[in-house]
N, C-alpha and C positions, 0 to 999 in steps of 0.2 A: 805112432809116437808123435809125429809132427802135427797130426790132426788134434791130438789131445792137448799139445802145447798151445796150438792156436786157439782152442776153445777156452783154456785157462786165461790166456792173454786177453782174449776178447772180453771175458767176464771181468777181469781186473780193470780194463779200460772203461767198460760200462759202469762199474762201481764208482770209479773216480769221477767220471763225467756226471753220473747221477747225483753223487754227493755234492759236487760243485754246483750243479743246477739248484739242488735243494737248498744249499747254503745261500745262494743268491736270492732264492725265493724268500727264505726266512729273513735275510738281510733287508729285503724290500719291505716286508711286512712290519718290521720293527724300526725302520729308518724313516725319519721325516724327510719328505721330498724337497722341502724348501730350505730348512736349516742344515740338513745333512747329519743332524744329531739323532739320538734315539727318541722314539715317540712315546705316546701314552700307552700304546699296546705293550711295549717293553716294560714300562713302569708297572703295569698291572701284574706282570709276571714277577717283577722284582719285589713288589709289595708282598706277595704271598710268601716270599722267602725271608722277609724281615723278621727278626726275632723280637720278643717283647722288650728286651733291654734297649735295643736300638730305637724302637718306637717311643719308649718312655723318654728318650733323650733327643727326640726330633720333633720339628714342626713342619706341617704341610702348608704350602703357600700356593695360591692360584693368583695370577695377575694377567692383566690385559692392557691393550693400548686404547686410551680414550679416543672416541670418535674415529675409530679405524676405518669404518665404511666411508666416512666423509673424506678421509685421506686418500683412499682408493679412487674415489670419484674425482677429486681435485687433481691428483698427481699421477694417477694410473696404477694398475695392479703391479707393474714391475717395481715401482717405488715402494708400494706396500710390502711386497716380498722382501725388498732390500731392508726395510725397517724390521721385519721379522728376523732376518738374519743378524741384523745389528743387535737386536735385543738378546738373541741367543748367545752370540759371540761375547757381548758385554758381560753377561752373567758368568759365562765360563772363565773369562779373564779376571773379573772382579772377585769371584768366589770359586776358585779352582777346586776347593775341597767339597763343594756341594754338588747337587744333581739337579738338572733342569730338563724338562721335556715339553715339547709343544703338544697341546691337547687337541685343539682344532682352531681354525681361523686365526685370530690374534690372541687366543688364550693359551697361557703357559702354566705348567705346574712345576713345583720345585720342592725338594726336601732339604731343609736346613738342619744340620746337626746341632741344634740349640733350642732350648725351651724358655730361657730367660727373656722376658719381653723386650727389655732395653737392648740386649745383645742381638736379638732378632732385628730390631729397628736399625741398629748399627750396620748390620750386614746388608739390609735392604738399602740403606743410605749409600753404602759403598757401591752397590750395584747401580743405583740411580745416578750417582756421580759419574760413573764410567759411561753410562748411556748418554748423559749430557755432553761429555767430552767428545763422543763419537758424532753427536749432532753438530757440535760447534766445529770440529776439525774437518768434517766432510760436507758441511753446509746442507745437512738433511732437513726435511720439514720438521718443525718443532712438534713434539708430542709428549704426553705424560702417561705414566703408568699408574694403575690402581691395584691395590693388593688386598687380599683376604687371607687371614692366617688362622690356623686351627691346630691344636695338639694332635699328634698321630696316635695317641694311646687311647682315644675315646671309642674306637670302633674297629672291628675286624673287616668291615666293609668299606672299601675305598670309595665307593659311590656316595656313601653317607658322609665321609670325611670331605670329599670334594664339594658336596652340596653345602656343608657348613662354611667352607671357605668362600663359596659363591655367594652365600647370603651375606657374609661379612664384606665381601668385595662390593656388592650392591649398595650396602650401607655407606661404604667409603665413597662411592660415586655420588651419593646424595649429599655428602658433606662438602662444604665449601673449602675447608682447610685441611682436613685429615684424609689423606689419600691411602692410608693403610689402616685397616680395622681388624681387630682380633675377635674371633667368634664369641668368646665368653663376654666381651664387652657389649656386643650387639644383643646377645640374649638378655643381659642385665638391663640394657636400655629398653628392650622390648617389654620385659616383665615390668619395669618401672612404669612405662607408658600405660600398659594394660592395667596396672594397679591403680594409677591415677584415674583412668577411665571408669573403672569399677567403683571407685570411692567418691566419684563426683556427686552423685545424688545425696549420699550421706553427708558429705561436706556442706552442701547447700542447706540440708535440713538442720544440721548442727550449727549453722552460722560460722563456719570455719573460714569463710572468705571475708577479708577486711579491705577497706579502702584507705590507702595512704595518699597524702597530697604532696606534690612537689611544687613549691611556689614559682610563679612567674614574676620576674622583677623588672620594673621600669628602671633601666640603668641610669637614666638622667636624674630622676628624683630620688632614687634609692629606696623605693617603696614596693611592696607587694601589690601587684595589679591583677592577680588571679592565680589559678593553680591547675595542674593536670591531675586527674584522679587515676591512681595506679593500684591495681589489685594485688593483694598478698594472701597466701593460703597458710593459715595457722594450724600446725599439727597438734596432736594431743599433748605432746611434751612442752608446748609453748614456743617451739621453734617456728621459723617461717620458711616456706618454699618460695623461691624466687619465681616471678612470672615467666622468666626465661626458660624454666623447666617444664611448665605446664601449658602455657598459652598455645604453643605449636601442637601439642597433643590434642587439646580441645578444638583447635582449628580443624584438625584432620578428622575428628569424630563428629563435628557439628555441634558439640556441647558448648562451644564458645558463644553461640547465640543466646543460650539460656544464661550463661555466666555474665554476658554483657547486660542483660536485663537485671540481674541481681546487683551488679555494680551500680547501674543507674538508680535502682531503688535505694541503695545505701547512701549514694550521693544526695539524693532528694531528701532523705531523712536527716542527713547531717546539715544540709542547708536550712531546713525548717528548725532544727534544734538550735542552730546558731542564731537565727532570727529571734527565737524565743528568748535568747540571752542578750539580745540587743546587738549582735555582731553580724555584720555583712560579710559573707565569705568571699565576695568578689566573684566574677565569672569562673566557673569550674568547667574544664573541658573533659569530656568522657569519650573514650575510644570505642569505636564501633567496628566490628569485623567486616571484612569484605563480603562475607556470606550474606549479610543483611541486604545487600543491594538487590539480590534476586528474590530473597524470601519476603522482605518487606514487613514482616510482623513487628519489628522493633518500632516502627512508626506508631502503631496503635499503642504499644507499650509506653512510648514516650508520652502520648496524650493522657493515658490512664494515670501514670505516676505523677506527672506534673500537676494534674488536676487534684489528685488525692492529697499531695503534699503542699499545694499552693505555691508552686514554683513559677517564677516569672521568666520570660524568654531571655531577659538580660542576665539571668543567673546561671545559664548553661550554654555550652557550645559542644559540638560533636566533631571528633577527629576521625578522619578516614585516610588510610595510607595512600600515598601516591601510586603505589603498585596496583591499587584496585583498578586503575584504568587499563592495565594489561589484561585483566581477567574478563572484563565485560565490554560490550559495545558502548560507545560514547553516549548513546541515548539512554542507556540504563543507569549509568553513573550520574549523568546530568539530571535525569528525572528524580533520582533518589535525593540529590542535593537540593533540587527545587522543592521537593516535599518538605525537607527540613526548614527551608526558608519560609515556606507558606505557613508553617507553625510558629514562625517568629524567631527561630533559633539560627545561630551562625554555624557555618561548616568550615572546618580547618583541614588543609591538606598537610598530612603528617609525613615525615621522612622524605621531604622533597629532595629529588636527585637520585634516589635509590632505584627507581624504575626506569623503563626504557620508553615510556610514553609521556614524559614530563611536559613538553611544550603542548602536546595535544590536550593534555588534561587541563592546562591553564586556558587554552583557547576555547574549549567547549563547555567547561564546567566552572561555574561562578563561585569559587571558594572565596571566603572572606579573609582567611589567614593562611599564610605560607610558613611552615615550620622547617627551618634549615636543619638537615640531618647532622647528627653529632660528629660523624666522621669527617665531614667537610669543615666544620668549625674547628676540629682538632688539627686541621692542616693549615690554619691561618699562619702566615709567615712564609709559606711557600709561594713564590712569585706567581706561578701560573694559577694556583688556587685562589690567591688574592684577587686576580683579575676576574675569575669566574664568579666569586662571591660578590664583588662590587657590581658586576653587570646583573647578577640575579636579584640583588637587593633593589637596584634601580628599576629593573623590569617590574618587580612586585609592587613597588611604590607607584609606578605609572599605571598599574592595573588597580590601584586604590586598595591594595591588600595590606593587612597588618603583617609584619615580619617578626617571627620568633626564632631565636637561635637556641638550639638544644645543645647540651653538653658543654656549656661554658665553664672553663676551669681555671683560667688565668686572667690577670689584669691586662695583659697584652691583647687578649682576645676581646675583652670589653672595650678597650681603646679603639681597636680596629672596627668593631661593629658599630659603635656609636658614631665614630668618625665617618662612617659610610651610610648612615641613615637607618640602621637597625637598632631599635631601642629596648626591645623586650628580650629577656634571656631566662633560660632554665639551666641549672647546672650546679655542680658541687662548689664552684667559686662562691656561690651564695648559700644554697641549701640543698641538702639531700632530701629524698622523700621522707615524710614523717606522718605519725598517726594524727587523726583529726584534732585531738585535744592539744597537741603541740602546735599544730598549724594555727588554731585559734589564738593561742598565746602569741605567736609571731605576728599575727594580724594586729593584735593589741599594741605591739611594740612600734608599729607604723614605719619607723625608719630602719632600713636593712643595713647591716654591717657585713662586709665580705667575711667569709669563714676564717681566713688567715688572720684578720684583725680581731675577730671574736676570740680566737685562741690566745692572742697576745694579751687580751684583757681578762682572760679566764672565764669567758662567757660560755665556752663549750668544752 
């Protein structure tokens, strides 16, 4: 009897111990070792149990810490782990009704019981605000989060849904301003880019690209002293696609090189037609992609077109962005600019100040004109920016460069620029870009009136 009791007791003890061990094993498998919360393995089990109704009302989010590897290198892995715990804890505190899991490394996934885009953004903003408070209160290293969002009703396969959010998250990383992207937005953008790429050849064939001109104004005399050629894409319904929508696409596909050649051809044709009408268009600046610096084919195209249309060197100049110096060795950029000079044309440094190799560009490459980037001109009135602009203008003048201010929109900016030795401007204070016919009419007027004054007199 006693032996039987002992056997039963031993069996009960074994069962309790075994179950306890198994429970601990299961707990270890589904618990994240750093945050102490449930991990992605648990989420996969949970996902299989989610009903269709709940999926239809939920969004899947993946997010990570920008430059997390650099943080680990700079501050150590213990600090990196603490940031992971901070992110997890902040999410739980900011959004207690939602679920979050660490996937791997610094990547987290979450389920938000919301599909309305603005409400999803509101929740993510609440989370980000909580994270920032933790950073400030505890003097943690500064970091930002990037998010990708996808509906949960699109697939029964969690790996597909995660891949969609990862794609959206990568698009957000490539954006300067938008650190959260929705998958359908990314797909739409991708399809739009692909559509532009596919339609490029036909648009060239059909003459869908047009050149508009934005006048350059001598602010002292109040006269037009030149213009910048800007491309527009006219659609079949007569509307126009802004270059901001297609230039970056064609830069990535390499089609920008062919487009630049077409713009140059159109400009040469406009200059010749104007001369036939007895009108001097003044120097027109044409933008050249950074890609031409390596390929070089545009130089032969310039020779061919200027000879065909009878264009003199004084009638054209070529703009190259300052950031080109970051892409290529100084010798390549310098050689390209020298080739332009050898043909008799001037080279302008566009968007001065937006790159990181600015002074090196000026030191090694002999640009004729320096164009002040519009965002800097827009900050005129800020004490520190005024100091920077004054010194930049003085430096350019000492280098015997012409200075052009882009994005001039107020009389105060005109007063500051002319008072500090910058006399040429582009911007809405004077004129917006316009078709060639309108530009020729403005040339005939000779004296420029600021747009606000033209409005008062009913001229616009």
